[in-house]
DOMAR-789413 format. One record per residue (C-alpha): residue in three letters; x, y, z. Coordinates in steps of 0.02 Angstrom, whole numbers, padded with zeros to 5 digits, always signed. Layout:
# residues N
ALAXYZ;...
This chain:
# residues 767
MET+02343-01392+04388;THR+02532-01418+04411;SER+02539-01327+04565;ARG+02421-01427+04652;VAL+02510-01583+04592;LEU+02660-01499+04682;ARG+02580-01484+04850;VAL+02513-01660+04859;LEU+02703-01707+04831;THR+02758-01588+04946;VAL+02624-01672+05081;LEU+02679-01842+05047;CYS+02858-01820+05076;ALA+02833-01729+05239;PHE+02718-01866+05296;VAL+02852-01996+05238;ALA+02971-01896+05333;ILE+02872-01905+05489;SER+02837-02081+05473;THR+03010-02126+05460;SER+03058-02033+05607;THR+02933-02153+05701;THR+02970-02314+05631;LEU+03120-02428+05609;THR+03211-02432+05458;PRO+03312-02613+05391;SER+03466-02524+05410;LEU+03439-02488+05600;LEU+03323-02655+05629;ALA+03487-02731+05561;GLN+03578-02658+05718;THR+03450-02688+05842;ASP+03513-02816+05955;THR+03430-03013+05995;SER+03306-02949+06103;THR+03208-02912+05939;ALA+03198-03078+05890;SER+03165-03156+06049;ARG+02995-03060+06041;ILE+02937-03145+05913;ASN+02887-03318+05910;PHE+02907-03464+05803;ASP+02746-03466+05727;ASP+02786-03274+05667;LEU+02950-03314+05614;THR+02895-03481+05504;ALA+02741-03362+05443;ASP+02815-03273+05303;ALA+03002-03348+05320;ASP+03008-03444+05158;LYS+02888-03307+05083;PRO+02975-03172+04951;LEU+03042-03050+05032;PHE+03039-02926+04888;LEU+02840-02964+04830;ARG+02756-02799+04797;TYR+02579-02740+04736;GLY+02545-02557+04739;ILE+02531-02395+04649;PHE+02624-02232+04598;GLY+02610-02066+04538;GLY+02697-01898+04480;HIS+02752-01797+04335;ASN+02831-01816+04173;TRP+02939-01704+04066;ASN+02945-01728+03890;TRP+03090-01697+03766;HIS+02990-01689+03589;ASP+03089-01714+03421;ALA+02971-01652+03306;ASN+02970-01590+03123;PHE+02793-01521+03077;THR+02846-01422+02920;ASP+02731-01504+02798;PHE+02579-01443+02894;GLN+02621-01264+02854;PRO+02589-01212+02667;PHE+02723-01098+02682;PRO+02900-01077+02727;SER+02923-01079+02928;CYS+03063-01028+03049;CYS+02997-01168+03186;GLY+03000-01311+03049;THR+03094-01417+03179;PHE+03066-01406+03371;TYR+03199-01455+03521;GLY+03159-01421+03712;PHE+02991-01368+03787;SER+02909-01249+03889;GLU+02874-01276+04088;ALA+02686-01314+03999;ASN+02779-01490+03965;LEU+02754-01539+04157;ARG+02621-01676+04147;TRP+02562-01809+04257;TYR+02548-01995+04264;ALA+02483-02101+04375;GLY+02471-02310+04385;ALA+02468-02461+04471;LEU+02605-02614+04495;PHE+02670-02779+04523;GLU+02853-02850+04567;THR+02894-03024+04607;PRO+03066-03106+04641;PHE+03140-03240+04542;GLN+03181-03391+04687;MET+03371-03401+04658;PRO+03438-03405+04839;GLN+03621-03397+04760;ILE+03592-03222+04752;GLN+03462-03214+04881;ASN+03319-03186+04762;ARG+03374-03000+04737;LEU+03331-03046+04528;GLY+03146-03002+04475;PHE+03015-02961+04376;ALA+02906-02817+04371;MET+02730-02769+04284;ARG+02679-02589+04277;LEU+02501-02506+04193;SER+02483-02316+04182;TYR+02390-02200+04109;THR+02516-02039+04046;ASP+02475-01882+03964;TYR+02621-01847+03856;GLY+02545-01687+03782;VAL+02651-01505+03749;ARG+02646-01330+03689;LEU+02783-01278+03581;SER+02822-01109+03539;LYS+02944-00988+03458;THR+02966-00807+03422;GLU+03060-00761+03270;GLN+03100-00582+03183;LEU+03055-00591+03022;LEU+03058-00465+02890;ALA+02888-00383+02854;ILE+02783-00226+02780;THR+02695-00119+02901;ARG+02559+00003+02875;ALA+02656+00131+02850;ASN+02716+00036+02681;ARG+02903+00006+02766;ALA+03014-00132+02741;GLU+03048-00187+02934;GLU+03089-00332+03050;VAL+02944-00384+03153;PRO+02917-00523+03281;ILE+02804-00676+03246;GLU+02753-00812+03350;PHE+02724-00994+03305;SER+02636-01086+03425;LYS+02595-01273+03432;ASN+02497-01390+03542;ILE+02490-01562+03565;THR+02359-01664+03647;LEU+02435-01843+03681;GLN+02369-01998+03782;ALA+02422-02160+03810;ILE+02378-02321+03930;ALA+02571-02399+03938;LEU+02615-02575+03986;GLU+02769-02584+04052;PRO+02878-02780+04091;MET+03044-02742+04170;LEU+03184-02828+04251;THR+03223-02791+04433;TYR+03378-02793+04536;ARG+03386-02747+04717;PRO+03587-02694+04770;LEU+03507-02658+04929;ASP+03352-02722+05012;ALA+03276-02550+04983;LEU+03340-02492+04804;SER+03281-02559+04655;ILE+03369-02546+04473;TYR+03247-02590+04319;LEU+03280-02602+04144;GLY+03121-02649+04025;ILE+03018-02596+03893;ARG+02875-02470+03878;ALA+02726-02522+03778;ASN+02599-02346+03727;TYR+02469-02360+03656;TYR+02389-02194+03617;PHE+02213-02100+03597;ASN+02150-01922+03585;ALA+02317-01863+03484;ARG+02260-01703+03431;PHE+02363-01563+03353;SER+02350-01363+03354;SER+02445-01225+03297;ILE+02426-01023+03242;GLU+02541-00895+03201;ARG+02525-00744+03322;LEU+02597-00581+03295;ALA+02683-00504+03422;THR+02657-00319+03402;ASP+02521-00221+03355;THR+02610-00109+03224;VAL+02561-00225+03091;ASN+02424-00352+03060;PHE+02392-00514+02947;LEU+02257-00476+02775;LEU+02140-00618+02781;PRO+02051-00693+02629;SER+01895-00620+02705;GLY+01981-00453+02679;ARG+01990-00411+02866;VAL+02161-00407+02941;SER+02197-00488+03115;SER+02331-00517+03224;THR+02344-00709+03198;ARG+02311-00827+03059;ASN+02320-00989+02990;PRO+02237-01078+03156;ILE+02236-01260+03137;ASP+02164-01387+03265;THR+02151-01570+03197;THR+02164-01764+03256;ILE+02331-01821+03211;PRO+02322-01918+03057;SER+02412-02060+03006;LEU+02508-02099+03207;ASN+02540-02257+03238;PRO+02442-02312+03386;LEU+02551-02441+03477;ASN+02725-02369+03510;LEU+02881-02452+03596;ALA+03042-02392+03686;ALA+03168-02440+03809;VAL+03145-02381+03995;ALA+03258-02373+04131;GLY+03212-02341+04341;LEU+03261-02322+04508;SER+03169-02330+04660;TYR+03173-02340+04847;GLU+03075-02390+04963;ILE+03038-02312+05159;PRO+02961-02420+05274;LEU+02810-02358+05370;ASP+02765-02487+05470;ALA+02888-02572+05579;ASN+02841-02758+05480;GLY+02886-02654+05335;LYS+02714-02723+05237;TRP+02694-02539+05179;MET+02795-02421+05104;ILE+02825-02276+05008;ALA+02957-02268+04883;PRO+03027-02110+04761;GLU+03053-02156+04597;ALA+03122-02113+04421;PHE+03114-02177+04281;PHE+03193-02123+04086;MET+03098-02173+03916;PHE+03227-02179+03785;GLY+03224-02182+03603;ALA+03024-02208+03578;LEU+02997-02248+03394;PRO+02917-02115+03270;LEU+02767-02076+03310;GLY+02709-02092+03140;ALA+02698-01993+02986;LEU+02599-01804+02992;SER+02518-01767+02840;SER+02455-01579+02820;PRO+02277-01546+02848;THR+02197-01454+02704;SER+02208-01267+02703;SER+02122-01118+02601;PRO+02236-00991+02522;LEU+02297-00855+02611;VAL+02326-00680+02568;ARG+02458-00599+02641;ARG+02492-00439+02711;VAL+02660-00473+02780;GLN+02804-00541+02674;LEU+02908-00666+02778;SER+03091-00710+02691;PRO+03130-00894+02661;ARG+03287-00936+02755;GLU+03414-01060+02717;GLY+03384-01242+02753;ASP+03174-01217+02792;LYS+03081-01370+02723;THR+02948-01334+02607;GLU+02884-01524+02579;GLY+02876-01681+02624;PRO+02789-01768+02787;GLY+02833-01718+02971;THR+02907-01835+03094;TRP+02896-01848+03289;THR+02993-01944+03417;PHE+03008-01902+03618;ASN+03105-01936+03755;ASN+03008-01953+03925;LEU+03090-01937+04118;ARG+02966-01974+04246;ALA+02985-01920+04435;GLY+02860-01965+04579;LEU+02797-02079+04709;SER+02738-02264+04737;LEU+02630-02337+04880;ARG+02680-02518+04898;TYR+02603-02682+04991;SER+02689-02833+05035;PRO+02573-02985+05110;TYR+02752-03030+05212;ARG+02856-02948+05323;THR+03015-02842+05235;ILE+03092-02814+05405;ARG+03143-02970+05462;PRO+03308-02903+05551;GLU+03319-03077+05646;LEU+03330-03174+05504;THR+03497-03178+05427;PRO+03512-03295+05239;ALA+03562-03454+05344;LEU+03409-03447+05473;GLN+03301-03431+05348;GLU+03369-03584+05260;THR+03347-03669+05427;ILE+03169-03608+05460;LYS+03124-03670+05279;GLN+03209-03841+05339;ILE+03084-03848+05473;LYS+02948-03812+05396;LYS+02969-03956+05265;LEU+03011-04053+05423;ASP+02841-04007+05501;SER+02749-04046+05321;ALA+02840-04221+05342;ILE+02782-04228+05497;THR+02592-04199+05463;VAL+02630-04321+05345;GLU+02708-04471+05437;ARG+02525-04431+05566;GLN+02427-04474+05423;GLN+02495-04637+05380;ASN+02548-04678+05547;ALA+02342-04678+05584;LYS+02322-04788+05436;ARG+02470-04910+05501;LEU+02388-04906+05652;GLN+02229-04989+05580;GLN+02340-05098+05492;VAL+02411-05153+05664;ASP+02216-05169+05737;SER+02169-05295+05585;ILE+02340-05405+05587;ASN+02308-05423+05780;LYS+02131-05480+05741;ALA+02200-05631+05646;ILE+02348-05660+05747;THR+02218-05652+05911;ALA+02106-05809+05815;LYS+02273-05882+05771;VAL+02331-05881+05942;ALA+02178-05968+06004;GLU+02208-06099+05905;LEU+02384-06131+05966;LYS+02336-06129+06144;LYS+02249-06288+06130;VAL+02391-06358+06073;GLY+02512-06303+06214;ILE+02593-06170+06102;SER+02568-05968+06165;VAL+02665-05827+06149;SER+02640-05642+06198;ILE+02723-05498+06252;THR+02669-05460+06427;LYS+02719-05286+06458;VAL+02807-05129+06379;VAL+02900-05005+06498;GLY+03001-04862+06513;VAL+03148-04868+06638;ASP+03232-04708+06690;ALA+03404-04651+06735;ASP+03349-04709+06905;GLY+03288-04868+06869;ARG+03118-04840+06901;GLU+02966-04918+06786;ILE+02856-04793+06671;PRO+02720-04874+06631;ASN+02630-04838+06440;PRO+02787-04745+06374;LYS+02802-04640+06257;LEU+02968-04607+06164;VAL+03030-04456+06163;VAL+03182-04416+06036;GLU+03253-04248+06069;GLN+03404-04177+05981;PHE+03547-04066+06063;ARG+03682-03979+05963;LYS+03855-04091+05999;SER+04023-04083+05947;LEU+04128-04257+05968;THR+04318-04248+05988;GLN+04382-04406+05935;PRO+04581-04467+05967;ILE+04707-04528+05815;LEU+04799-04678+05879;PRO+04970-04645+05802;THR+05005-04812+05775;VAL+04976-04950+05608;PHE+04950-05120+05654;PHE+05010-05275+05539;GLU+04986-05455+05533;GLU+05116-05581+05581;ASN+05283-05588+05489;SER+05202-05469+05365;PHE+05255-05294+05295;THR+05101-05290+05200;LEU+04973-05145+05256;PRO+04800-05224+05319;THR+04666-05209+05220;ARG+04575-05130+05345;TYR+04648-04954+05319;ARG+04590-04857+05218;ARG+04675-04821+05051;LEU+04652-04684+04913;LYS+04718-04679+04754;ALA+04834-04528+04694;ALA+04691-04449+04589;ASP+04590-04461+04715;ARG+04681-04368+04860;GLY+04579-04194+04815;SER+04416-04262+04869;PHE+04454-04325+05028;LYS+04396-04193+05157;LEU+04427-04220+05359;ALA+04271-04128+05384;GLU+04173-04301+05303;LEU+04240-04392+05436;GLY+04139-04310+05588;GLY+03985-04422+05635;LYS+04092-04588+05601;GLY+04138-04717+05721;ASN+04308-04706+05819;LEU+04360-04858+05725;ASP+04302-04780+05548;VAL+04411-04626+05578;TYR+04560-04724+05646;ARG+04571-04812+05500;GLN+04589-04675+05382;ILE+04748-04635+05499;LEU+04873-04650+05314;ASN+04738-04507+05236;VAL+04724-04391+05390;ILE+04935-04388+05404;GLY+04940-04365+05225;LYS+04809-04208+05210;ARG+04890-04127+05376;MET+05076-04150+05287;GLU+05010-04060+05146;GLU+04946-03936+05249;ASN+05093-03912+05336;PRO+05259-03914+05243;ALA+05363-03888+05382;ALA+05302-04037+05465;VAL+05411-04205+05471;LEU+05356-04385+05512;PHE+05438-04508+05617;LEU+05397-04685+05570;THR+05454-04817+05715;GLY+05450-04991+05640;CYS+05437-05132+05786;ASN+05394-05313+05797;ALA+05327-05436+05924;ASN+05518-05497+05956;VAL+05456-05670+05965;GLY+05434-05816+05853;PRO+05468-05762+05653;GLU+05477-05596+05726;ALA+05626-05617+05841;GLY+05744-05508+05819;ASN+05692-05468+05633;GLN+05714-05266+05627;LYS+05715-05275+05457;LEU+05542-05299+05467;SER+05520-05168+05552;GLU+05599-05066+05449;GLN+05502-05119+05306;ARG+05347-05102+05396;ALA+05383-04912+05397;GLN+05433-04927+05241;THR+05283-04967+05176;ILE+05181-04807+05268;SER+05312-04697+05167;ASP+05294-04775+05031;TYR+05090-04757+05034;LEU+05114-04561+05086;GLN+05246-04531+04953;ASP+05157-04609+04799;VAL+04978-04559+04848;TRP+05010-04382+04946;LYS+05157-04353+04880;ILE+05255-04296+05036;PRO+05437-04283+04991;ALA+05548-04424+05075;LYS+05654-04321+05154;ARG+05517-04256+05272;MET+05490-04418+05345;ILE+05603-04505+05463;ILE+05610-04687+05477;GLN+05672-04788+05613;LYS+05686-04967+05653;ARG+05685-05058+05833;ASP+05607-05222+05917;LEU+05489-05205+06043;PRO+05405-05052+06040;GLU+05444-04896+06172;ASN+05288-04941+06282;PRO+05243-05120+06242;ALA+05119-05225+06252;SER+05146-05411+06367;SER+05205-05532+06216;ALA+05146-05686+06324;ASP+04985-05705+06248;ALA+04934-05691+06057;ASN+04844-05521+06105;GLY+05007-05428+06157;ALA+05105-05501+06010;ALA+04990-05434+05904;GLU+04974-05250+05966;ASN+05183-05252+05972;ARG+05174-05297+05778;ARG+05140-05103+05743;VAL+05241-04932+05672;ASP+05223-04799+05792;LEU+05197-04617+05727;SER+05252-04449+05789;SER+05286-04269+05730;ASN+05365-04106+05755;LEU+05211-04032+05728;PRO+05087-04110+05866;GLU+04940-04050+05766;ILE+04971-04176+05634;PHE+04903-04309+05767;ALA+04759-04165+05826;PRO+04591-04272+05873;VAL+04471-04253+05746;VAL+04331-04139+05792;SER+04172-04149+05713;ASP+04001-04031+05749;GLN+03831-04163+05758;VAL+03649-04158+05812;ALA+03643-04282+05947;ARG+03477-04389+05976;ILE+03437-04430+06170;PRO+03286-04526+06197;ASN+03193-04522+06346;PRO+03149-04629+06436;PRO+03334-04712+06416;THR+03274-04882+06402;LEU+03143-04979+06357;ARG+03087-05139+06431;PHE+02983-05295+06364;GLY+02907-05446+06474;ILE+02890-05594+06362;GLU+02812-05769+06386;ILE+02826-05898+06272;ASN+02741-06067+06271;ALA+02840-06170+06166;GLY+02723-06350+06180;ALA+02836-06485+06121;GLY+02984-06370+06139;LEU+03048-06196+06092;LYS+03175-06199+05956;GLN+03192-06031+05910;TRP+03124-05864+05962;ASN+03137-05659+05895;LEU+03088-05508+05960;GLU+03103-05356+05823;ALA+03062-05180+05853;THR+03045-05077+05674;GLN+02968-04910+05624;PHE+02918-04834+05455;ASN+03054-04720+05375;ASP+03025-04643+05217;ASP+02897-04768+05171;GLU+03004-04915+05203;SER+02999-05025+05355;VAL+03165-05027+05454;THR+03226-05140+05586;LEU+03301-05029+05733;ARG+03330-05173+05868;GLU+03298-05363+05869;PHE+03332-05499+06011;SER+03342-05677+05981;GLY+03392-05829+06038;THR+03366-06029+06043;GLY+03314-06152+06172;LYS+03284-06034+06322;TYR+03233-05859+06321;ASP+03257-05723+06446;PRO+03064-05661+06508;GLN+03119-05487+06533;ILE+03234-05399+06388;ASP+03314-05203+06404;TRP+03332-05106+06254;LYS+03458-04979+06305;LEU+03453-04842+06188;ASP+03539-04727+06251;GLN+03695-04831+06254;GLU+03661-04885+06065;PRO+03631-04713+05978;ALA+03640-04803+05806;THR+03467-04890+05863;VAL+03375-04746+05923;PRO+03212-04696+05791;PRO+03244-04606+05655;SER+03051-04538+05638;GLY+02901-04475+05723;GLN+02801-04641+05658;ASP+02759-04755+05798;MET+02856-04889+05836;THR+02808-05071+05815;VAL+02879-05234+05928;GLN+02847-05391+05876;LEU+02898-05567+05927;THR+02877-05729+05848;MET+02937-05897+05891;THR+02973-06070+05806;ASP+02922-06249+05937;ILE+03064-06397+05868;ASN+02923-06466+05751;ASN+02917-06291+05652;LYS+02759-06232+05707;ASN+02756-06031+05702;ALA+02671-05929+05841;ASP+02645-05735+05824;ALA+02617-05606+05969;PRO+02502-05479+05933;LEU+02588-05332+05875;VAL+02625-05161+06015;SER+02653-04992+05993;VAL+02757-04872+06071;PRO+02713-04701+06007;VAL+02857-04579+05972;GLU+02883-04407+05973;GLN+03048-04292+05877;ILE+03068-04135+05964;ASN+03192-04047+05820;VAL+03345-03950+05881;GLN+03311-03798+05753;LYS+03159-03754+05810;LYS+03195-03775+05975;GLU+03334-03645+05961;LEU+03197-03513+05858;ASP+03094-03536+06003;ALA+03226-03496+06112;LYS+03198-03609+06242;GLY+03301-03654+06358;ASP+03409-03811+06310;LYS+03583-03862+06320;ARG+03747-03912+06215;ILE+03823-04095+06243;ASP+04023-04092+06197;VAL+04099-04272+06208;TYR+04304-04297+06223;ASP+04371-04471+06207;ILE+04530-04486+06295;LEU+04648-04611+06246;GLY+04858-04639+06285;PHE+04850-04713+06447;ALA+04999-04761+06515;GLY+05070-04823+06718;GLY+04943-04950+06733;MET+04865-04917+06929;ASN+04960-04747+06911;PRO+04891-04672+06740;SER+04983-04540+06648;LEU+04935-04472+06463;ASP+05036-04422+06310;GLU+05052-04243+06261;ILE+04910-04261+06116;ASN+04777-04318+06247;THR+04839-04188+06394;LYS+04822-04068+06275;THR+04632-04103+06233;LEU+04585-04113+06433;ASN+04682-03939+06469;ASP+04587-03863+06315;LEU+04434-03947+06379;LYS+04484-03870+06555;ALA+04487-03692+06496;LYS+04318-03700+06416;LEU+04211-03785+06560;LYS+04081-03661+06639;PRO+04028-03680+06802;ASP+03851-03747+06765;ALA+03900-03870+06666;SER+03872-04071+06700;ILE+04019-04171+06679;PHE+03998-04347+06663;ILE+04149-04460+06645;SER+04136-04639+06592;ALA+04289-04774+06575;TYR+04310-04897+06515;THR+04447-05066+06452;ASP+04445-05199+06337;ASN+04389-05364+06384;THR+04556-05452+06386;GLY+04606-05494+06596;ASP+04522-05519+06763;ALA+04362-05406+06742;ALA+04357-05351+06916;GLN+04539-05278+06890;ASN+04508-05202+06743;LYS+04345-05115+06813;ASP+04465-05033+06949;LEU+04595-04994+06799;ALA+04422-04898+06748;LYS+04402-04800+06900;LYS+04587-04760+06907;ARG+04577-04670+06743;ALA+04415-04583+06760;ASP+04470-04489+06943;PHE+04626-04458+06842;VAL+04531-04366+06715;ALA+04423-04287+06849;LYS+04576-04230+06930;THR+04644-04142+06774;LEU+04495-04065+06738;GLY+04508-03996+06935;VAL+04325-04045+06957;SER+04237-04125+07111;ASN+04079-04139+07046;ALA+04075-04250+06902;LYS+03976-04410+06872;ILE+04086-04542+06862;THR+04058-04725+06791;ALA+04182-04866+06802;VAL+04113-04981+06660;GLY+04263-05076+06622;PRO+04256-05215+06498;THR+04162-05163+06338;THR+04106-05183+06172;LEU+04116-05013+06119;HIS+04241-05058+05972;GLU+04295-05227+05919;ASN+04402-05340+06032;GLN+04457-05454+05904;SER+04574-05318+05825;PRO+04742-05217+05916;ASP+04653-05052+05866;GLY+04470-05107+05931;ARG+04551-05153+06126;MET+04653-05000+06106;TYR+04516-04901+06081;ASN+04412-04993+06198;ARG+04529-04924+06333;LEU+04441-04738+06336;VAL+04391-04626+06453;ARG+04240-04540+06386;VAL+04207-04356+06443;GLU+04023-04279+06421;VAL+03988-04118+06447;GLN+03817-04043+06446;THR+03812-03857+06454;PRO+03625-03771+06501;ILE+03596-03641+06339;SER+03470-03527+06400;GLY+03314-03461+06310;LYS+03323-03273+06255;
């Protein structure tokens, strides 16, 4: 039996060696290039990306070696040389087989490497114990001499075992087990015999005949505890049998330690013996009392395992697996959205029936309102009938400049409330990364905290604060006020950010070095300020953030409306809404009084905050009120919306593009523009990153003060200057001129409107 099992194990090992030579192991697959991932489509990835990596079903078998600690003294009515046995003969090599189940605990922080295993097995614990000793005996010649006597005992013991264990995987293929083993014993028998190892003497039996053996015993083991617990520990190493790793074979070894006593063994009834051989009792032999029996066990074998999901996932890093989980959640949400959308469209139809009936009544008194058309408008101005709004996501970076200036109110050195301030205890929670994605003014108004954070991180930095005044009215020649303004900023940085005063140099003057014209209120407001600079340019470096841009196509939706107000129009309202998280959200609203424009353009590409966030259909509603306060509603119009998720595009390895946006400030020189050091560095960094296949769009803006035509010409000069600095001739340049990108009421808003925005679209080829 033993030799047959060993031959089977040898064949299995050879099969494993051949299999592993023709399949990819996890370590080899981990080294493959990205072409491996490119051959796996999104459906394959998502099929098991969020499924347990270490879920297993299987069978196992092998050999076990048993170390028995047995004291069977009371089984013999005479002193024995072999009352206690340690060790075993080769016959102690027995076999076992069973089934297994393993599952990981959902603990992403340790990559689900901790888990639970359960095994059910049949095990043969049988053992043959023997020992031979020289004892003093009387030979046939009636002489006393030592003769060899072999004492043999054979134990038959089988068990059904259940093993609940904790598992830990330090490596994907290596498992460590620790748990308990519950044995249920059956077919427990004990046999023993004493045999003379020489033919010079014989035992004299009670029957009067002589024999070379005596005291044969073959009985069921009495008083045996049928249920027994033991500690168990083990190791296994999985070797994949196919390219996906769904089938595996694993060499494994387990050790059962410190089995509890199997029970007290009582002596069976035996007849008195007539001895011709006289045995000499030895010191320390036990002659009475129950026997005891404990043992340890070592098992070694192979298991054949099956995983319902791929275990070899070279293309799936932990971060990518988490991304796929999010995508699948998104897909589930989209399915729910579609179901909800269908219900809402039914509701819209129901509402429209009621509106249509009401419109028919109002027409009798000369009141009617309707949405005459809904079309898309492409980038070239062509109308697209029956538009479907597709919102595609793209990876995007945004570089936002920090205006190194803080403005003050007239004749005041109190920091205006629009600048964000922190308490000293809260400065540790301020993170530059959290500014990413906010508007330029929102980032700028954190300027004191941005400077404080960067000064804290750069102990060698020195900050120069130059206080200025408008040099008109109550501020004329008031350099004391200029100094107080600079001191206000210094005090904040000392109190909140704990920047030592010696690292801040306060300077004062009247007008700034590059003043605005004080001929009007706007120019005076821009001169009431503190200019900031540092010996380390990075203190005022732009804030750079990565985000996901949502680009609408078509970029513009155009609505045609018609209103007949009878007695006269009092007010009208066109509203586009969408359900998001089971709430109706207003995306864009157009309204007016008295008059209306029969054609309304919603420029989504210029108003990113209004781009629909979900895949629900948009609902467009037009309402009006006449001067007699009579209300009328146009039938609701639905515009379908589709969202294209950036993560799914990347996993599908489709061609895509990346968008990088750079806002440039700090222009001087009027119609002969120049740039300050910080913004020049931004352009030089961009120039170094440009790729030949990139598409470049340059848009230049100004504030709304002064002559609009001159402002547009100034914007064109600045855009051309940026294109020349970048060394590009194929950029698409748009001189917008006066803009409302930022508010024009404040000096900082006007300065941020004097920007050039460079958008770089770089193709990303699918793999």
